[in-house]
Backbone as a printed PyTorch tensor [residue, N CA C, xyz], in Angstrom:
tensor([[[ 47.3760,   7.3790, 118.4980],
         [ 47.9080,   8.4240, 119.3640],
         [ 49.3860,   8.6370, 119.0170]],

        [[ 49.7760,   9.8670, 118.8590],
         [ 51.1780,  10.2130, 118.5780],
         [ 51.9300,  10.3770, 119.8650]],

        [[ 53.2540,  10.4150, 119.7080],
         [ 54.1140,  10.6030, 120.9160],
         [ 53.8120,  11.9620, 121.5640]],

        [[ 53.5940,  13.0040, 120.7260],
         [ 53.3200,  14.3360, 121.2290],
         [ 51.9820,  14.3750, 121.9510]],

        [[ 50.9440,  13.7390, 121.3970],
         [ 49.6300,  13.8220, 122.0370],
         [ 49.5470,  12.9790, 123.2870]],

        [[ 50.3740,  11.9710, 123.4020],
         [ 50.3770,  11.1320, 124.6140],
         [ 51.2680,  11.6700, 125.7160]],

        [[ 51.9780,  12.7520, 125.4010],
         [ 52.8610,  13.3350, 126.4430],
         [ 54.2530,  12.7820, 126.4230]],

        [[ 54.5440,  11.7980, 125.5520],
         [ 55.8490,  11.2080, 125.4510],
         [ 56.6380,  11.9120, 124.3940]],

        [[ 57.9200,  12.1340, 124.6480],
         [ 58.7990,  12.7480, 123.6990],
         [ 59.4930,  11.6540, 122.8590]],

        [[ 59.6730,  11.9520, 121.5680],
         [ 60.3020,  11.0030, 120.6840],
         [ 61.7270,  10.6930, 121.1430]],

        [[ 62.1010,   9.4310, 121.1930],
         [ 63.4430,   9.0380, 121.5860],
         [ 64.4830,   9.5800, 120.5890]],

        [[ 65.6840,   9.7810, 121.0660],
         [ 66.7770,  10.2980, 120.2380],
         [ 67.8370,   9.2020, 120.1990]],

        [[ 68.2150,   8.8250, 118.9590],
         [ 69.2700,   7.8250, 118.7740],
         [ 70.4210,   8.5430, 118.1070]],

        [[ 71.5530,   8.5210, 118.7510],
         [ 72.7440,   9.2490, 118.1970],
         [ 73.9580,   8.4320, 118.2120]],

        [[ 75.0190,   9.0540, 117.7430],
         [ 76.3500,   8.4210, 117.6480],
         [ 77.4130,   9.4470, 117.9640]],

        [[ 78.4200,   9.0510, 118.6870],
         [ 79.5910,   9.8760, 118.9020],
         [ 80.8240,   9.1330, 118.4730]],

        [[ 81.7020,   9.7940, 117.7480],
         [ 82.8830,   9.1540, 117.1530],
         [ 84.1540,   9.5520, 117.8520]],

        [[ 84.8560,   8.5820, 118.3960],
         [ 86.1990,   8.8140, 118.9440],
         [ 87.1550,   8.5760, 117.7670]],

        [[ 87.5750,   9.6440, 117.1400],
         [ 88.4570,   9.5640, 115.9630],
         [ 89.8890,   9.6500, 116.4540]],

        [[ 90.6480,   8.6360, 116.1740],
         [ 92.0540,   8.5410, 116.7320],
         [ 93.0500,   8.7270, 115.5900]],

        [[ 93.9840,   9.6320, 115.8280],
         [ 95.1060,   9.8340, 114.9230],
         [ 96.2010,   8.8230, 115.3000]],

        [[ 97.1220,   8.4830, 114.4010],
         [ 98.1750,   7.4690, 114.7090],
         [ 98.9840,   7.7770, 115.9710]],

        [[ 99.1000,   9.0470, 116.3590],
         [ 99.8470,   9.3840, 117.5780],
         [ 99.0010,   9.2550, 118.8200]],

        [[ 97.7340,   8.8520, 118.7170],
         [ 96.8470,   8.6530, 119.8270],
         [ 95.9420,   9.8420, 120.1860]],

        [[ 96.1540,  10.9550, 119.4870],
         [ 95.2950,  12.1300, 119.7450],
         [ 93.8840,  11.8700, 119.2130]],

        [[ 92.8680,  12.4890, 119.8480],
         [ 91.5070,  12.3690, 119.4330],
         [ 90.9680,  13.6960, 118.9420]],

        [[ 90.0010,  13.6030, 118.0610],
         [ 89.3790,  14.7980, 117.4240],
         [ 88.2620,  15.3210, 118.2670]],

        [[ 88.3160,  16.6640, 118.5820],
         [ 87.2630,  17.3270, 119.3330],
         [ 86.9290,  18.6560, 118.6250]],

        [[ 85.6000,  18.9500, 118.6210],
         [ 85.1930,  20.2050, 118.0610],
         [ 84.6620,  21.1120, 119.1760]],

        [[ 84.9270,  22.4150, 119.0360],
         [ 84.4290,  23.3680, 120.0170],
         [ 83.0080,  23.7400, 119.5820]],

        [[ 82.0450,  23.2320, 120.3170],
         [ 80.6030,  23.3340, 120.0020],
         [ 80.0590,  24.6700, 120.5220]],

        [[ 79.5100,  25.4500, 119.5930],
         [ 78.9540,  26.7700, 119.9310],
         [ 77.5000,  26.8750, 119.4910]],

        [[ 76.7520,  25.8290, 119.5260],
         [ 75.4100,  25.7890, 119.0480],
         [ 74.5040,  26.7630, 119.8790]],

        [[ 73.7610,  27.5660, 119.1520],
         [ 72.8870,  28.5440, 119.7480],
         [ 71.9760,  27.9010, 120.7840]],

        [[ 71.8570,  28.5160, 121.9490],
         [ 70.9740,  28.0410, 122.9900],
         [ 71.6250,  27.0640, 123.9230]],

        [[ 72.8800,  26.7150, 123.6640],
         [ 73.6260,  25.7860, 124.5460],
         [ 74.9290,  26.4910, 125.0430]],

        [[ 75.3940,  26.0250, 126.1570],
         [ 76.6840,  26.4830, 126.6610],
         [ 77.7690,  25.9180, 125.7530]],

        [[ 78.8070,  26.6990, 125.4920],
         [ 79.9380,  26.2270, 124.7140],
         [ 80.5970,  24.9800, 125.3550]],

        [[ 80.9780,  24.0300, 124.5780],
         [ 81.6400,  22.8210, 125.0880],
         [ 82.4190,  22.1730, 124.0250]],

        [[ 83.2110,  21.1660, 124.3840],
         [ 84.0360,  20.3740, 123.4310],
         [ 83.2910,  19.0810, 123.1670]],

        [[ 83.2750,  18.6850, 121.9000],
         [ 82.3800,  17.5990, 121.4870],
         [ 83.0690,  16.7080, 120.5050]],

        [[ 82.7940,  15.4100, 120.5750],
         [ 83.1660,  14.4510, 119.5530],
         [ 82.3600,  14.6840, 118.2770]],

        [[ 82.8610,  14.3700, 117.1010],
         [ 81.9950,  14.4220, 115.9580],
         [ 80.8620,  13.4340, 116.1760]],

        [[ 79.6850,  13.7640, 115.7390],
         [ 78.5490,  12.8450, 115.9040],
         [ 77.2230,  13.5410, 115.6620]],

        [[ 76.1710,  12.8170, 115.8630],
         [ 74.8540,  13.3440, 115.6390],
         [ 73.8210,  12.2350, 115.5740]],

        [[ 72.6830,  12.5220, 114.9520],
         [ 71.6090,  11.5810, 114.8790],
         [ 71.9100,  10.4840, 113.8680]],

        [[ 71.4210,   9.2770, 114.1740],
         [ 71.4950,   8.1520, 113.2590],
         [ 70.2530,   8.2590, 112.3600]],

        [[ 70.5150,   8.2520, 111.0510],
         [ 69.4030,   8.3700, 110.0840],
         [ 68.8040,   6.9890, 109.8060]],

        [[ 67.5470,   6.9670, 109.3710],
         [ 66.8720,   5.7280, 109.0710],
         [ 67.7080,   4.9010, 108.0680]],

        [[ 67.8530,   3.6490, 108.3690],
         [ 68.5900,   2.7110, 107.4790],
         [ 70.0840,   2.7000, 107.7130]],

        [[ 70.6010,   3.5410, 108.6010],
         [ 72.0540,   3.5960, 108.8860],
         [ 72.4690,   2.7020, 110.0340]],

        [[ 73.6230,   2.1280, 109.9330],
         [ 74.2480,   1.4520, 111.1050],
         [ 74.9150,   2.5990, 111.9350]],

        [[ 75.2490,   2.2430, 113.1600],
         [ 75.9850,   3.2120, 113.9940],
         [ 77.3220,   3.6070, 113.3300]],

        [[ 77.9930,   2.5980, 112.7780],
         [ 79.2840,   2.8350, 112.1320],
         [ 79.1550,   3.7920, 110.9250]],

        [[ 78.1360,   3.5120, 110.0930],
         [ 77.8910,   4.3770, 108.9020],
         [ 77.5360,   5.8050, 109.3280]],

        [[ 76.7350,   5.9390, 110.3550],
         [ 76.3560,   7.2610, 110.8640],
         [ 77.6030,   8.0090, 111.3500]],

        [[ 78.4880,   7.3420, 112.0750],
         [ 79.7220,   7.9420, 112.5790],
         [ 80.5840,   8.4390, 111.4400]],

        [[ 80.8160,   7.5820, 110.4260],
         [ 81.6500,   7.9790, 109.3210],
         [ 81.0630,   9.1650, 108.5780]],

        [[ 79.7190,   9.1610, 108.3680],
         [ 79.0370,  10.2630, 107.7350],
         [ 79.1820,  11.5430, 108.5250]],

        [[ 78.9520,  11.4980, 109.8550],
         [ 79.0250,  12.6640, 110.7300],
         [ 80.4500,  13.2100, 110.7720]],

        [[ 81.4670,  12.3610, 110.8150],
         [ 82.8490,  12.8000, 110.8120],
         [ 83.1010,  13.6340, 109.5410]],

        [[ 82.6980,  13.1080, 108.4250],
         [ 82.9180,  13.8650, 107.1510],
         [ 82.1110,  15.1160, 107.0740]],

        [[ 80.8300,  15.0600, 107.4600],
         [ 79.9900,  16.2690, 107.3960],
         [ 80.4550,  17.4020, 108.3020]],

        [[ 80.9130,  17.0320, 109.4990],
         [ 81.2670,  18.0740, 110.4470],
         [ 82.7180,  18.5290, 110.3720]],

        [[ 83.6290,  17.6230, 110.0440],
         [ 85.0620,  18.0200, 110.0440],
         [ 85.7320,  17.9420, 108.7140]],

        [[ 85.0730,  17.3430, 107.7080],
         [ 85.6400,  17.1910, 106.3830],
         [ 86.6820,  16.0890, 106.2720]],

        [[ 86.8180,  15.3170, 107.3290],
         [ 87.7650,  14.1770, 107.3060],
         [ 87.0680,  12.9460, 106.7170]],

        [[ 87.5690,  12.4630, 105.5950],
         [ 86.9850,  11.3170, 104.9280],
         [ 87.8790,  10.0710, 105.0600]],

        [[ 89.0990,  10.2950, 105.4670],
         [ 90.0580,   9.1860, 105.5390],
         [ 90.0290,   8.4890, 106.8750]],

        [[ 88.9700,   7.6980, 107.1370],
         [ 88.8370,   6.9360, 108.3740],
         [ 88.7010,   5.4710, 108.0450]],

        [[ 89.1250,   4.6630, 108.9770],
         [ 88.9810,   3.2140, 108.8020],
         [ 88.6760,   2.5550, 110.1120]],

        [[ 88.3840,   1.2400, 110.0700],
         [ 88.1530,   0.4500, 111.2600],
         [ 87.0920,   1.0030, 112.2000]],

        [[ 86.0450,   1.6280, 111.6570],
         [ 84.9500,   2.1360, 112.5100],
         [ 84.2440,   0.9750, 113.1510]],

        [[ 84.1490,   1.0390, 114.4920],
         [ 83.4750,  -0.0590, 115.1790],
         [ 82.8480,   0.4700, 116.5090]],

        [[ 81.7040,  -0.0860, 116.8600],
         [ 80.9900,   0.3070, 118.0950],
         [ 81.7530,  -0.2870, 119.2570]],

        [[ 82.0030,   0.5660, 120.3010],
         [ 82.6340,   0.0220, 121.5320],
         [ 81.6650,   0.0790, 122.6980]],

        [[ 80.5850,   0.8610, 122.6310],
         [ 79.6140,   0.8900, 123.6760],
         [ 78.3200,   1.5020, 123.1550]],

        [[ 77.2560,   1.2660, 123.8510],
         [ 76.0120,   1.9930, 123.6630],
         [ 75.6520,   2.5270, 125.0520]],

        [[ 75.3490,   3.8450, 125.1190],
         [ 75.0830,   4.4700, 126.4110],
         [ 73.6790,   5.0100, 126.4170]],

        [[ 72.9610,   4.7500, 127.5000],
         [ 71.6450,   5.2570, 127.6950],
         [ 71.6820,   6.3850, 128.6800]],

        [[ 71.2120,   7.5460, 128.2980],
         [ 71.1970,   8.7340, 129.2020],
         [ 69.9440,   8.6310, 130.0200]],

        [[ 70.0200,   8.1170, 131.1950],
         [ 68.8830,   7.8870, 132.0510],
         [ 68.3770,   9.1040, 132.8010]],

        [[ 69.2050,  10.1960, 132.7760],
         [ 68.8150,  11.4070, 133.4730],
         [ 68.2760,  12.4770, 132.5060]],

        [[ 68.0020,  12.0550, 131.2790],
         [ 67.5700,  13.0070, 130.2410],
         [ 66.0650,  13.2450, 130.3060]],

        [[ 65.6000,  14.2610, 129.5750],
         [ 64.2040,  14.5710, 129.4960],
         [ 63.4370,  13.6620, 128.5520]],

        [[ 64.1440,  12.8410, 127.8420],
         [ 63.5460,  11.8470, 126.9370],
         [ 64.5480,  10.6870, 126.7870]],

        [[ 64.1340,   9.5810, 126.2170],
         [ 65.0510,   8.5110, 126.0110],
         [ 66.1230,   8.9370, 125.0180]],

        [[ 67.3870,   8.9040, 125.4460],
         [ 68.5480,   9.2220, 124.5620],
         [ 69.5420,   8.1240, 124.6190]],

        [[ 69.7450,   7.5290, 123.4230],
         [ 70.6800,   6.4270, 123.2490],
         [ 71.7890,   6.9020, 122.3570]],

        [[ 73.0170,   6.7620, 122.7970],
         [ 74.1850,   7.1890, 122.0050],
         [ 75.1380,   6.0430, 121.8830]],

        [[ 75.4870,   5.6830, 120.6630],
         [ 76.4890,   4.6190, 120.4060],
         [ 77.8300,   5.3230, 120.3330]],

        [[ 78.8060,   4.7500, 120.9980],
         [ 80.1910,   5.1850, 120.8870],
         [ 80.8840,   4.3320, 119.7840]],

        [[ 81.4120,   5.0370, 118.8020],
         [ 82.1250,   4.3790, 117.7070],
         [ 83.5900,   4.8860, 117.7050]],

        [[ 84.5090,   4.0010, 117.6270],
         [ 85.9050,   4.4080, 117.5140],
         [ 86.3320,   4.1740, 116.0760]],

        [[ 87.0990,   5.1090, 115.5540],
         [ 87.6250,   5.0250, 114.1760],
         [ 89.0150,   5.5810, 114.1080]],

        [[ 89.7360,   5.1700, 113.1450],
         [ 91.1210,   5.6480, 113.0170],
         [ 91.2890,   6.4700, 111.7080]],

        [[ 91.9850,   7.6080, 111.8310],
         [ 92.3140,   8.3160, 110.5770],
         [ 93.4020,   7.5740, 109.8880]],

        [[ 93.3330,   7.4570, 108.5760],
         [ 94.3270,   6.7030, 107.8200],
         [ 95.5040,   7.5600, 107.4000]],

        [[ 95.3400,   8.8600, 107.5070],
         [ 96.4660,   9.7710, 107.1880],
         [ 96.7690,  10.6300, 108.3980]],

        [[ 97.9860,  10.5080, 108.8980],
         [ 98.4090,  11.2910, 110.0560],
         [ 98.2070,  12.7830, 109.8660]],

        [[ 98.2890,  13.1830, 108.6470],
         [ 98.2050,  14.6700, 108.3480],
         [ 96.7660,  15.1260, 108.1170]],

        [[ 95.7460,  14.2880, 108.4240],
         [ 94.3520,  14.7090, 108.2790],
         [ 94.0990,  15.9750, 109.0350]],

        [[ 93.5880,  16.9820, 108.3140],
         [ 93.3380,  18.3010, 108.9140],
         [ 91.8330,  18.5440, 108.9080]],

        [[ 91.2370,  18.7140, 110.1010],
         [ 89.7900,  19.0020, 110.1600],
         [ 89.4980,  20.4240, 109.7100]],

        [[ 88.3060,  20.6310, 109.1800],
         [ 87.8840,  21.9570, 108.7120],
         [ 86.5360,  22.2900, 109.4000]],

        [[ 86.2600,  23.5240, 109.5840],
         [ 84.9560,  23.9800, 110.1590],
         [ 83.9950,  24.0510, 108.9970]],

        [[ 83.0910,  23.0710, 108.8800],
         [ 82.1440,  22.9940, 107.8250],
         [ 80.7150,  23.3930, 108.2830]],

        [[ 80.4630,  23.4320, 109.5800],
         [ 79.2000,  23.8440, 110.1330],
         [ 79.4850,  24.9490, 111.1650]],

        [[ 79.7390,  26.1770, 110.6800],
         [ 80.1210,  27.2440, 111.6110],
         [ 79.0300,  27.6500, 112.5920]],

        [[ 77.7800,  27.2330, 112.3700],
         [ 76.7250,  27.5280, 113.3230],
         [ 76.7360,  26.5350, 114.4870]],

        [[ 77.5340,  25.4890, 114.3510],
         [ 77.6420,  24.4700, 115.4170],
         [ 79.0510,  24.4500, 116.0220]],

        [[ 80.1060,  24.5260, 115.2120],
         [ 81.4540,  24.4270, 115.6840],
         [ 82.2930,  25.6090, 115.1860]],

        [[ 83.1550,  26.1190, 116.0430],
         [ 84.0600,  27.2000, 115.5400],
         [ 85.5300,  26.7540, 115.4020]],

        [[ 85.8470,  25.5420, 115.8670],
         [ 87.1680,  25.0000, 115.6260],
         [ 87.2100,  23.5300, 115.9690]],

        [[ 88.1920,  22.8420, 115.3800],
         [ 88.4690,  21.4370, 115.6210],
         [ 89.9320,  21.3340, 116.0650]],

        [[ 90.1660,  20.4600, 117.0560],
         [ 91.5270,  20.2500, 117.5490],
         [ 91.7800,  18.7590, 117.6920]],

        [[ 93.0380,  18.4210, 117.7040],
         [ 93.4530,  17.0720, 118.1120],
         [ 93.9730,  17.1870, 119.5130]],

        [[ 93.4360,  16.3830, 120.4350],
         [ 93.7780,  16.4800, 121.8790],
         [ 94.2840,  15.1260, 122.3680]],

        [[ 95.2480,  15.1840, 123.2490],
         [ 95.7430,  13.9890, 123.9120],
         [ 94.6460,  13.5110, 124.8750]],

        [[ 94.3700,  12.2120, 124.9280],
         [ 93.3230,  11.7110, 125.8210],
         [ 93.5590,  12.0540, 127.3050]],

        [[ 94.8150,  12.2070, 127.7080],
         [ 95.0870,  12.5450, 129.1200],
         [ 95.0490,  14.0530, 129.3680]],

        [[ 94.7840,  14.8390, 128.3430],
         [ 94.7360,  16.3200, 128.5040],
         [ 93.5880,  16.9100, 127.6930]],

        [[ 92.3580,  16.4140, 127.9540],
         [ 91.2060,  16.8330, 127.2000],
         [ 90.7570,  18.2260, 127.6970]],

        [[ 90.3030,  19.0860, 126.7560],
         [ 89.7960,  20.4030, 127.1730],
         [ 88.4810,  20.2490, 127.9440]],

        [[ 88.0790,  21.2900, 128.6000],
         [ 86.8070,  21.2930, 129.3030],
         [ 86.0900,  22.6280, 129.0300]],

        [[ 84.7990,  22.5780, 129.1810],
         [ 83.9330,  21.4520, 129.5180],
         [ 83.6530,  20.5890, 128.2910]],

        [[ 83.3840,  19.3190, 128.5490],
         [ 82.9990,  18.3930, 127.4570],
         [ 81.4990,  18.3650, 127.3760]],

        [[ 80.9670,  18.2080, 126.1700],
         [ 79.5660,  18.0140, 125.9100],
         [ 79.2070,  16.7210, 126.6600]],

        [[ 78.0210,  16.6530, 127.3560],
         [ 77.7260,  15.4900, 128.2030],
         [ 77.8700,  14.1040, 127.5350]],

        [[ 77.3230,  13.9310, 126.3410],
         [ 77.4580,  12.6470, 125.6870],
         [ 78.9020,  12.3280, 125.3440]],

        [[ 79.6500,  13.3320, 124.9390],
         [ 81.0740,  13.1190, 124.6320],
         [ 81.8530,  12.7400, 125.9070]],

        [[ 81.5400,  13.4060, 127.0230],
         [ 82.1720,  13.0630, 128.2810],
         [ 81.9720,  11.6000, 128.6520]],

        [[ 80.6920,  11.1510, 128.4960],
         [ 80.3530,   9.7510, 128.8210],
         [ 81.1270,   8.7830, 127.9110]],

        [[ 81.1020,   9.0470, 126.6140],
         [ 81.7300,   8.1340, 125.6630],
         [ 83.2360,   8.1270, 125.8620]],

        [[ 83.8560,   9.2480, 126.0570],
         [ 85.3000,   9.3150, 126.2360],
         [ 85.7060,   8.6010, 127.5270]],

        [[ 84.9190,   8.7280, 128.5990],
         [ 85.2430,   8.0370, 129.8480],
         [ 85.1480,   6.5340, 129.6190]],

        [[ 84.1450,   6.0610, 128.9220],
         [ 83.9610,   4.6420, 128.6910],
         [ 85.0540,   4.1200, 127.7500]],

        [[ 85.4050,   4.8640, 126.7280],
         [ 86.4840,   4.4880, 125.7880],
         [ 87.7980,   4.3230, 126.5440]],

        [[ 88.0600,   5.1870, 127.5020],
         [ 89.3010,   5.1880, 128.2730],
         [ 89.3240,   4.0880, 129.3290]],

        [[ 88.2000,   3.3290, 129.4420],
         [ 88.1440,   2.2890, 130.4370],
         [ 87.6180,   2.7230, 131.8030]],

        [[ 87.1460,   3.9510, 131.8460],
         [ 86.5920,   4.4710, 133.1230],
         [ 85.0910,   4.2080, 133.2830]],

        [[ 84.5390,   4.8820, 134.2360],
         [ 83.1120,   4.7410, 134.5480],
         [ 82.3460,   5.8120, 133.8480]],

        [[ 81.1050,   5.5510, 133.5250],
         [ 80.2270,   6.5260, 132.9380],
         [ 79.8540,   7.5620, 133.9900]],

        [[ 79.6830,   8.8010, 133.6160],
         [ 79.2060,   9.8120, 134.5600],
         [ 77.8510,   9.4530, 135.0790]],

        [[ 77.4850,  10.0250, 136.2390],
         [ 76.1150,   9.7690, 136.7810],
         [ 75.1020,  10.1180, 135.7210]],

        [[ 74.0590,   9.3290, 135.6850],
         [ 72.9500,   9.5520, 134.7160],
         [ 73.1410,   8.8460, 133.3870]],

        [[ 74.2290,   8.1210, 133.2320],
         [ 74.4770,   7.3570, 132.0030],
         [ 74.6470,   5.9050, 132.3390]],

        [[ 73.9910,   5.0500, 131.5790],
         [ 74.1230,   3.5830, 131.7700],
         [ 74.7370,   3.0000, 130.4830]],

        [[ 75.9770,   2.4730, 130.6150],
         [ 76.6210,   1.9090, 129.4220],
         [ 76.2770,   0.4450, 129.2110]],

        [[ 76.3070,   0.0110, 127.9500],
         [ 76.1070,  -1.3380, 127.5860],
         [ 77.3020,  -1.7390, 126.7040]],

        [[ 77.9230,  -2.8440, 127.0420],
         [ 79.1020,  -3.2900, 126.2440],
         [ 78.6620,  -3.7010, 124.8300]],

        [[ 79.4810,  -3.4510, 123.8700],
         [ 79.2250,  -3.8550, 122.4900],
         [ 79.8840,  -5.1990, 122.2550]],

        [[ 79.4170,  -5.8930, 121.2460],
         [ 79.9990,  -7.1690, 120.8690],
         [ 80.3620,  -7.1160, 119.3980]],

        [[ 81.4170,  -7.8250, 119.0440],
         [ 81.8190,  -7.8540, 117.6600],
         [ 80.8410,  -8.8360, 116.8890]],

        [[ 80.8790,  -8.8180, 115.5630],
         [ 79.9940,  -9.7070, 114.8310],
         [ 80.1690, -11.1710, 115.1780]],

        [[ 81.3430, -11.5790, 115.6490],
         [ 81.5680, -12.9770, 116.0460],
         [ 81.1410, -13.2430, 117.4790]],

        [[ 80.6080, -12.2140, 118.1490],
         [ 80.0870, -12.4350, 119.5130],
         [ 81.0870, -12.0390, 120.6180]],

        [[ 82.3120, -11.7910, 120.2700],
         [ 83.2830, -11.4590, 121.2630],
         [ 83.2700,  -9.9620, 121.6340]],

        [[ 83.9540,  -9.5790, 122.7090],
         [ 83.9010,  -8.1420, 123.0410],
         [ 84.6800,  -7.3020, 122.0120]],

        [[ 84.2560,  -6.0210, 121.9150],
         [ 84.9210,  -5.0890, 121.0570],
         [ 85.8210,  -4.2380, 121.9560]],

        [[ 87.1100,  -4.2480, 121.6390],
         [ 88.0260,  -3.4770, 122.4760],
         [ 88.4240,  -2.2320, 121.7480]],

        [[ 88.4150,  -1.0780, 122.4430],
         [ 88.8020,   0.1750, 121.7920],
         [ 90.1920,   0.2200, 121.3400]]])
C-alpha cells in the first residue's frame, strides 16, 4: 500500500538556514512562489536523500542566493509543524558567511525576487511560517503555535548554542 492509496501524505523533511553576516545581520529572501502569499524566507528547502541537515543547508544557500562562502554550519533545532496537513519536519541550521562583503543574487526568480540582510531585531513581515518558527527559536524565543521544537545536540552530546 502506498502513502497515496492509504490516504496518508508523504512527510516533508526540510531545512532552513539562518545565515549570519559578521555584523549580525541575517539573510532573507522575498518569496514570491506562485500560489502562495508573498513572504520573507530563510534560504532552505527539502533535504535530499543521503544529505545531512548541514549539507542540505549549505547546498540550498548556494542554490538560492549564490553565496558559497559559509562556515560553521550546525543544527540548532528541529521543529515539527504539528498544525500542518502532513508531517513536516524542518531543521534549523545556523551558518556564518566568511566574507562580510558576500552579496546574494537572485538565482531562482520564480521563487525569490530579492535577497536582503536584515537585523534580527528589525525583521521584515510577513515571514514564511517555517522561517518565523526557526528565527524565533534561534533568537531564544518560543515557537509559534502549531510548532513543536526539539533541541539539537552537538556530536559530543552537549547542547548546540546559536
